C-alpha positions as CSV (number, residue, x, y, z in Angstrom):
1,M,182.1,-48.2,2.2
2,S,185.9,-47.7,2.1
3,Q,187.8,-44.4,2.5
4,A,189.1,-44.8,-1.2
5,A,185.7,-44.8,-2.6
6,L,184.3,-41.6,-1.1
7,P,184.1,-39.0,-4.0
8,E,186.7,-36.5,-4.7
9,P,186.0,-32.9,-3.5
10,A,185.1,-30.7,-6.0
11,H,187.8,-28.3,-5.0
12,R,190.8,-30.5,-4.5
13,G,191.8,-30.2,-8.4
14,A,192.0,-26.4,-7.8
15,E,194.3,-27.0,-4.5
16,A,196.4,-29.1,-6.7
17,A,197.2,-26.9,-9.2
18,P,200.3,-25.2,-9.1
19,P,200.3,-21.5,-8.2
20,A,202.1,-20.6,-11.5
21,A,199.6,-22.4,-13.7
22,R,196.7,-20.5,-11.8
23,R,198.5,-17.0,-12.3
24,A,199.1,-18.0,-16.1
25,A,195.6,-18.4,-16.6
26,P,194.1,-16.1,-19.2
27,V,191.9,-13.0,-17.9
28,V,189.1,-12.1,-20.1
29,R,188.8,-8.2,-19.7
30,R,185.7,-6.4,-21.0
31,V,186.3,-3.5,-23.1
32,P,184.2,-0.5,-22.5
33,Y,181.8,0.2,-25.3
34,G,184.0,-1.7,-27.5
35,P,181.8,-2.8,-30.0
36,V,179.1,-0.2,-29.9
37,L,182.0,2.2,-31.2
38,P,181.3,1.5,-35.0
39,V,177.7,2.5,-34.2
40,V,179.1,6.0,-32.9
41,A,181.4,6.0,-35.9
42,V,178.4,6.0,-38.4
43,L,176.9,8.8,-36.2
44,A,180.4,11.0,-36.6
45,A,180.1,10.4,-40.2
46,L,176.8,12.0,-40.5
47,A,178.7,15.2,-39.3
48,V,180.5,15.0,-42.3
49,P,179.4,18.1,-44.6
50,V,177.3,16.7,-47.8
51,A,178.6,17.8,-51.2
52,P,176.0,20.3,-52.6
53,G,173.9,18.2,-55.1
54,G,175.0,15.2,-53.5
55,A,172.6,14.5,-51.0
56,G,170.9,12.0,-53.3
57,G,173.5,9.3,-53.5
58,A,175.3,7.6,-51.0
59,G,177.4,9.6,-48.4
60,P,180.3,8.9,-45.9
61,A,177.9,7.8,-43.4
62,D,176.6,5.0,-45.8
63,V,180.0,3.6,-46.5
64,V,180.7,3.5,-42.7
65,S,177.6,1.7,-42.3
66,G,178.8,-0.9,-44.7
67,L,182.0,-1.4,-42.3
68,L,179.7,-1.6,-39.5
69,V,178.1,-4.6,-41.2
70,L,181.5,-6.2,-41.8
71,C,182.9,-5.5,-38.5
72,C,179.7,-7.4,-37.1
73,A,180.2,-10.3,-39.5
74,L,183.9,-10.6,-38.7
75,R,182.6,-10.5,-34.6
76,L,180.3,-13.1,-35.5
77,L,183.0,-15.3,-37.0
78,R,185.5,-15.2,-34.5
79,A,182.9,-15.8,-31.7
80,R,181.3,-18.9,-33.8
81,R,177.8,-18.3,-32.2
82,R,174.5,-18.1,-33.2
83,P,173.9,-14.2,-34.6
84,L,170.3,-14.1,-34.0
85,T,167.7,-15.3,-31.8
86,P,164.8,-16.7,-33.4
87,V,162.3,-13.8,-32.7
88,A,164.9,-11.3,-33.9
89,A,165.7,-13.5,-37.2
90,V,161.7,-13.4,-37.9
91,V,161.1,-10.0,-37.2
92,L,164.3,-8.7,-39.3
93,G,163.9,-11.1,-41.9
94,L,159.9,-10.6,-42.5
95,P,160.7,-7.6,-45.0
96,V,163.1,-9.5,-47.1
97,A,160.7,-11.7,-48.8
98,G,158.7,-8.4,-49.7
99,F,161.6,-6.6,-50.9
100,A,162.7,-9.6,-52.8
101,L,159.4,-10.1,-54.7
102,A,159.1,-6.4,-55.6
103,A,162.6,-6.9,-56.9
104,L,161.5,-9.6,-59.3
105,T,158.7,-7.8,-60.1
106,A,160.5,-4.7,-61.1
107,L,163.2,-6.6,-63.4
108,A,160.5,-7.2,-65.9
109,V,160.4,-3.2,-66.9
110,S,163.7,-1.7,-65.2
111,P,167.3,-2.3,-65.8
112,A,169.0,-4.6,-63.3
113,P,171.4,-1.8,-61.6
114,A,168.7,0.3,-60.8
115,V,166.6,-2.7,-59.4
116,C,169.7,-4.1,-57.7
117,A,170.7,-0.3,-56.0
118,G,167.0,-0.1,-54.7
119,L,167.2,-3.7,-53.1
120,A,170.4,-3.1,-51.7
121,R,169.0,0.4,-50.1
122,Y,166.1,-1.4,-48.8
123,L,168.3,-4.4,-47.0
124,Q,170.3,-1.7,-45.8
125,V,168.2,0.3,-44.1
126,F,165.5,-2.2,-42.6
127,V,167.8,-5.5,-42.4
128,L,171.6,-5.2,-42.5
129,V,172.5,-2.5,-40.6
130,P,169.5,-2.9,-37.8
131,A,170.8,-6.5,-37.2
132,A,174.5,-5.5,-36.9
133,V,173.3,-2.9,-34.1
134,L,171.3,-5.7,-32.3
135,L,174.4,-7.8,-32.3
136,L,177.0,-4.9,-31.4
137,V,175.1,-3.8,-28.5
138,R,175.7,-5.9,-25.7
139,D,173.9,-4.3,-22.4
140,R,172.2,-1.3,-21.2
141,A,175.4,0.5,-20.8
142,D,176.2,0.2,-24.6
143,F,172.8,1.2,-25.6
144,R,173.1,4.7,-23.8
145,A,176.5,5.0,-25.3
146,A,174.7,4.8,-28.8
147,A,171.5,7.0,-27.3
148,W,174.4,9.9,-26.3
149,A,175.9,9.8,-29.5
150,F,172.5,10.8,-31.3
151,V,172.3,13.4,-28.3
152,G,175.9,14.7,-29.4
153,L,174.9,14.8,-33.2
154,A,172.1,16.6,-33.0
155,L,173.9,19.2,-30.8
156,F,176.0,19.7,-33.5
157,Q,173.5,19.7,-36.3
158,G,171.3,22.0,-34.4
159,A,174.2,24.3,-33.7
160,V,175.3,24.4,-37.4
161,G,171.2,25.0,-38.3
162,T,171.2,27.7,-35.4
163,H,174.0,29.4,-37.1
164,Q,172.5,29.0,-40.5
165,Y,169.3,30.8,-39.4
166,L,171.1,33.6,-37.4
167,T,173.4,34.2,-40.5
168,G,171.0,33.9,-43.3
169,T,173.3,31.2,-44.6
170,G,170.9,28.4,-44.4
171,A,168.7,26.9,-47.4
172,S,166.0,28.9,-49.3
173,Y,162.5,28.9,-47.6
174,Q,160.1,31.4,-49.2
175,G,162.8,33.3,-50.8
176,A,164.7,34.0,-47.5
177,P,168.2,31.7,-46.7
178,V,167.0,31.0,-43.2
179,R,165.9,27.0,-43.1
180,A,168.4,25.4,-40.9
181,V,169.5,22.2,-42.3
182,G,172.8,21.4,-41.0
183,T,175.6,20.0,-42.7
184,F,173.0,18.0,-45.0
185,G,172.7,20.8,-47.2
186,A,169.5,22.1,-49.4
187,G,169.2,18.8,-51.3
188,D,168.0,16.8,-47.8
189,V,166.1,19.6,-45.8
190,M,165.1,16.8,-43.6
191,G,168.3,15.6,-42.5
192,M,168.9,18.0,-39.8
193,A,165.4,17.7,-38.6
194,T,165.6,14.1,-38.3
195,A,168.6,14.1,-36.5
196,V,167.4,16.9,-34.3
197,A,164.3,15.0,-33.4
198,L,165.9,11.8,-32.8
199,G,168.4,13.1,-30.4
200,L,165.5,14.9,-28.5
201,V,163.7,11.8,-28.2
202,C,166.8,9.7,-26.9
203,A,167.7,13.1,-24.3
204,A,164.0,12.8,-23.3
205,G,164.3,9.2,-22.8
206,L,167.2,9.4,-20.6
207,A,166.0,12.2,-18.7
208,L,162.8,10.2,-17.6
209,G,164.4,7.0,-17.3
210,R,163.8,5.6,-13.6
211,D,167.4,4.3,-13.9
212,T,169.2,7.7,-14.7
213,R,171.3,9.4,-12.4
214,A,170.4,12.7,-11.2
215,R,173.0,14.5,-12.7
216,E,172.7,12.4,-16.0
217,R,169.2,13.2,-16.0
218,A,169.7,17.0,-15.4
219,V,172.2,17.1,-18.6
220,A,169.6,15.1,-20.7
221,A,166.5,17.3,-19.9
222,G,169.1,20.5,-20.7
223,C,170.0,19.0,-24.2
224,A,166.3,18.2,-24.9
225,A,165.1,21.9,-24.1
226,V,168.0,23.2,-26.4
227,L,167.1,20.8,-29.0
228,L,164.0,22.6,-29.0
229,V,165.4,25.5,-31.0
230,P,166.9,24.1,-34.2
231,L,163.9,21.9,-34.5
232,A,161.5,24.9,-34.7
233,L,164.0,26.5,-37.1
234,S,163.9,23.3,-39.6
235,F,160.7,24.5,-40.2
236,S,159.7,20.8,-41.0
237,R,155.9,20.0,-40.0
238,G,156.4,16.6,-40.1
239,A,159.3,16.5,-37.8
240,W,157.2,18.6,-35.3
241,I,154.4,16.6,-35.5
242,A,156.4,13.3,-35.0
243,T,158.3,14.7,-32.6
244,A,155.3,15.9,-30.1
245,V,153.4,12.9,-30.2
246,T,156.4,10.8,-29.4
247,C,157.7,13.0,-26.5
248,A,153.9,12.8,-25.5
249,A,153.9,9.0,-25.4
250,Q,157.3,9.0,-23.5
251,L,155.7,11.1,-20.7
252,L,152.9,8.7,-20.5
253,L,155.1,5.8,-20.5
254,A,157.2,7.1,-17.6
255,G,154.4,7.7,-15.3
256,V,152.0,10.6,-14.4
257,R,154.4,12.0,-11.6
258,R,157.5,12.3,-14.2
259,A,155.2,13.2,-17.0
260,L,154.0,16.4,-14.8
261,A,157.5,17.4,-14.0
262,A,159.2,16.7,-17.3
263,G,156.0,18.2,-19.3
264,A,156.3,21.5,-17.3
265,V,160.0,22.0,-17.6
266,L,159.9,21.5,-21.5
267,A,157.0,23.8,-21.7
268,A,159.2,26.4,-19.7
269,A,162.0,26.1,-22.0
270,A,159.8,26.1,-25.0
271,V,158.5,29.5,-24.0
272,V,162.2,31.0,-22.8
273,L,163.9,29.5,-25.6
274,V,161.4,29.9,-28.6
275,G,159.7,33.0,-27.5
276,G,161.9,34.7,-25.0
277,L,165.1,34.7,-27.0
278,G,163.3,35.7,-30.3
279,V,163.5,32.8,-32.3
280,G,159.8,32.8,-32.9
281,T,159.2,34.9,-35.9
282,A,156.4,35.6,-38.4
283,L,157.5,33.0,-40.8
284,L,158.1,30.4,-37.7
285,A,154.4,31.5,-36.8
286,E,153.2,31.1,-40.2
287,R,155.0,27.8,-40.4
288,F,153.0,26.7,-37.5
289,D,149.6,28.1,-38.4
290,S,149.7,26.1,-41.7
291,I,149.4,23.1,-40.0
292,T,146.0,23.6,-39.3
293,R,145.2,24.6,-42.7
294,V,146.6,21.4,-44.5
295,A,142.7,20.4,-45.2
296,D,141.3,24.0,-46.1
297,A,144.0,25.8,-47.5
298,P,146.9,23.9,-48.2
299,D,150.1,25.3,-49.5
300,Q,151.9,24.2,-52.7
301,S,153.8,21.5,-50.9
302,V,150.8,20.0,-49.4
303,R,149.1,20.1,-52.7
304,D,151.8,18.2,-54.2
305,R,151.9,15.9,-51.5
306,Y,148.1,14.9,-52.0
307,A,149.0,14.8,-55.7
308,L,151.9,12.4,-55.0
309,W,149.9,10.3,-52.5
310,S,147.1,9.8,-55.2
311,A,149.3,8.7,-57.6
312,A,150.7,6.3,-55.4
313,V,147.3,4.6,-55.0
314,G,146.4,4.9,-58.5
315,S,149.7,2.9,-59.6
316,W,148.8,0.3,-56.7
317,R,145.4,-0.2,-57.9
318,E,146.8,-1.5,-61.1
319,H,149.1,-4.1,-59.5
320,P,147.2,-4.4,-56.1
321,V,149.3,-7.6,-55.0
322,T,153.1,-7.0,-56.0
323,G,153.0,-3.4,-56.8
324,V,154.9,-1.7,-59.5
325,G,158.4,-3.0,-58.8
326,L,161.1,-1.3,-56.8
327,K,162.2,2.2,-58.2
328,N,159.1,2.2,-60.6
329,F,157.0,4.7,-58.9
330,P,159.0,7.9,-60.6
331,Q,157.9,5.8,-63.9
332,V,154.4,5.6,-63.4
333,R,153.6,8.9,-61.6
334,D,152.8,11.1,-64.4
335,G,150.2,8.5,-65.5
336,H,148.1,8.6,-62.3
337,A,148.9,12.0,-60.8
338,P,146.8,15.0,-61.4
339,M,147.3,18.0,-63.2
340,S,148.0,20.0,-60.0
341,L,151.3,18.3,-59.4
342,S,154.6,20.6,-60.0
343,A,156.7,17.4,-60.4
344,A,159.7,19.1,-58.7
345,S,160.7,21.7,-55.6
346,D,162.8,24.6,-55.6
347,T,165.6,24.0,-53.3
348,G,169.0,26.2,-52.9
349,G,171.1,28.1,-50.6
350,A,173.1,26.6,-47.7
351,G,176.1,26.6,-50.4
352,A,174.2,25.1,-53.1
353,A,173.2,26.7,-56.2
354,F,169.4,26.9,-57.3
355,R,167.8,24.2,-58.6
356,R,164.7,22.2,-59.4
357,Q,164.4,18.8,-57.5
358,P,162.3,16.3,-58.9
359,L,159.4,14.7,-57.2
360,L,160.4,11.0,-57.2
361,S,158.4,9.5,-54.2
362,P,155.1,9.8,-52.7
363,H,156.9,11.3,-49.4
364,D,155.2,8.6,-47.3
365,M,156.8,5.6,-46.4
366,Y,153.6,3.3,-46.6
367,L,152.4,4.5,-49.6
368,L,155.9,4.0,-51.4
369,V,155.8,0.5,-49.9
370,L,152.4,0.0,-51.1
371,S,152.8,1.4,-54.8
372,E,156.0,0.0,-55.5
373,Q,155.7,-3.8,-53.3
374,G,151.8,-4.1,-53.2
375,L,149.9,-5.6,-50.6
376,A,152.5,-8.6,-49.9
377,G,155.4,-6.1,-49.4
378,L,153.2,-4.0,-47.3
379,T,152.2,-6.6,-45.1
380,A,155.6,-8.0,-44.7
381,V,157.1,-4.6,-44.0
382,A,154.2,-3.0,-41.8
383,G,154.0,-6.4,-39.6
384,S,157.8,-6.2,-39.0
385,W,157.4,-3.0,-37.7
386,L,154.2,-3.7,-35.8
387,A,156.0,-6.8,-34.2
388,L,158.7,-4.3,-33.0
389,L,156.5,-1.9,-31.3
390,V,154.5,-5.1,-29.8
391,C,157.8,-6.4,-28.7
392,A,159.2,-3.1,-27.4
393,L,156.2,-2.3,-25.2
394,G,155.8,-5.7,-23.8
395,G,159.9,-5.4,-22.8
396,L,158.7,-2.2,-21.3
397,R,156.0,-3.9,-19.5
398,R,158.3,-6.7,-17.9
399,A,161.2,-3.9,-17.1
400,R,158.3,-2.5,-14.8
401,L,157.0,-5.3,-13.3
402,E,160.4,-6.9,-12.3
403,R,160.9,-3.5,-10.1
404,P,157.5,-2.3,-9.2
405,A,158.6,-0.3,-6.3
406,R,160.3,2.5,-8.8
407,A,157.9,4.4,-10.8
408,G,158.2,4.8,-14.8
409,G,160.3,2.5,-17.0
410,P,164.2,2.2,-17.8
411,A,165.5,4.9,-20.0
412,C,166.4,2.2,-22.7
413,G,162.6,1.2,-23.0
414,L,161.7,4.9,-23.2
415,I,164.3,5.4,-26.0
416,A,163.6,2.1,-28.2
417,C,159.9,2.8,-27.7
418,G,160.3,6.8,-28.6
419,L,162.6,6.3,-31.5
420,L,160.2,3.4,-33.3
421,L,157.0,5.7,-32.5
422,W,158.7,8.7,-34.0
423,Q,159.7,6.7,-37.2
424,L,156.4,5.3,-37.7
425,V,154.5,8.7,-37.4
426,D,157.1,10.5,-39.7
427,F,156.4,7.6,-42.2
428,A,153.0,9.3,-42.4
429,Y,154.8,12.5,-44.0
430,G,158.1,11.3,-45.7
431,D,159.9,8.2,-46.6
432,I,163.6,7.0,-46.9
433,G,166.2,8.9,-49.0
434,G,169.5,11.2,-48.6
435,P,172.3,10.6,-46.1
436,S,170.2,11.0,-43.3
437,T,168.4,7.7,-44.0
438,V,171.1,6.1,-42.4
439,L,169.6,7.5,-38.8
440,T,166.5,5.4,-39.6
441,A,168.6,2.2,-39.9
442,L,170.4,2.9,-36.7
443,S,167.0,3.6,-34.8
444,F,165.6,0.3,-36.0
445,G,168.6,-1.3,-34.7
446,L,168.4,0.1,-31.2
447,V,164.9,-0.6,-31.2
448,A,165.4,-4.3,-32.5
449,W,167.8,-4.8,-29.6
450,W,165.3,-3.6,-26.5
451,A,162.5,-5.7,-28.4
452,T,164.5,-9.0,-29.2
453,A,167.5,-9.5,-27.1
454,A,166.2,-11.9,-24.3
455,E,169.7,-13.5,-23.6
456,P,171.5,-11.9,-20.8
457,V,174.7,-10.4,-21.3
458,P,177.1,-10.8,-18.6
459,G,178.0,-7.3,-16.9
460,G,174.7,-5.9,-17.7
461,G,172.0,-8.2,-19.0
462,A,170.1,-7.8,-22.3
463,R,167.7,-5.7,-20.5
């Protein structure tokens, strides 16, 4: 073989290139936390005070969440890449079929604007915003930044709520203006409880993560302990139960050794902060005790909830497959509710005048979907949530197998599993509604990233 037939060395072209051309080559630099900043902006918008009486409509965070979806769409057009993996597309797209069928059913008996508003709300919370968060979060660093933003919002809302309790400027509870509601106001009494609980779950995941640095772990553990106070002062039994179940699950997923250490720290913090600093009051003790009496001696709020659940089941039985249609539960409620239903709850305080707030939902997400969307809608929605839970736990298991020498799971996996579990437990006592609903959408987005983002990203990896 002649020398001319020898193959060209792979590096010769690079050597032949002039130095000026090499210097002129563009350098692609990664902007730290750039794409995840819109997610942080939505959380920051949730700190804006809600106008009295306006908690039932769209708030600033809803507007910013729309901009979040638009920002994600523009990035996809510029990048010209496949937006979602097949698994993510199926999991997030599955509820759309149930929503669309329920909307078509509702159009036969309800005005189109109300039905479209309900459809848009469901798509925002369970499809569009979660998909946007999934696409904007690039790696674990972005995920952790979003988690710390959850913690920051929780600390802010918790500080406002604690101040309301101490100064007697909170929402009315048993005639006293002591209920901590943060900036969400009396119209969304679950808003601060949700923000604080989700921030506590994120802080617990960061503190328990095997990949968390010692200093960051200490700060996260301190934040989780501090957030126990405003969570208690929210007087929200549903948030207490969901948080207790979730934190117990996070401790078990983190490993026995970490569970014992973190559990001891949280128990000590609860004793010192809730008991030693005088946070435990007669009202709080009575609220805790009422959890054990929800079956034998329920209070009026529990009786109303039982009545609403009965109405939801009764309306579903008339339309078992497709339900009564989106936003139609208030129209059929009275025809199936027992006489014990008071139909409205008293709200006031925290800057708002006293008013009777109508009970327009069954305060149970599963029963709300069942009554308005039937078995078809519940199968699609619950199937999506179950798939997310299975994929999230599977991702945590794979992350453990990759590094078996280090006990416990990564912080992102513990946070994702915790956020999803909290939502699934809380849905047994509440449903979507009010400005704080955006937190549910963001939570599902972070869960979807951990559960379905299988393609590695340069500089951090999908997991």
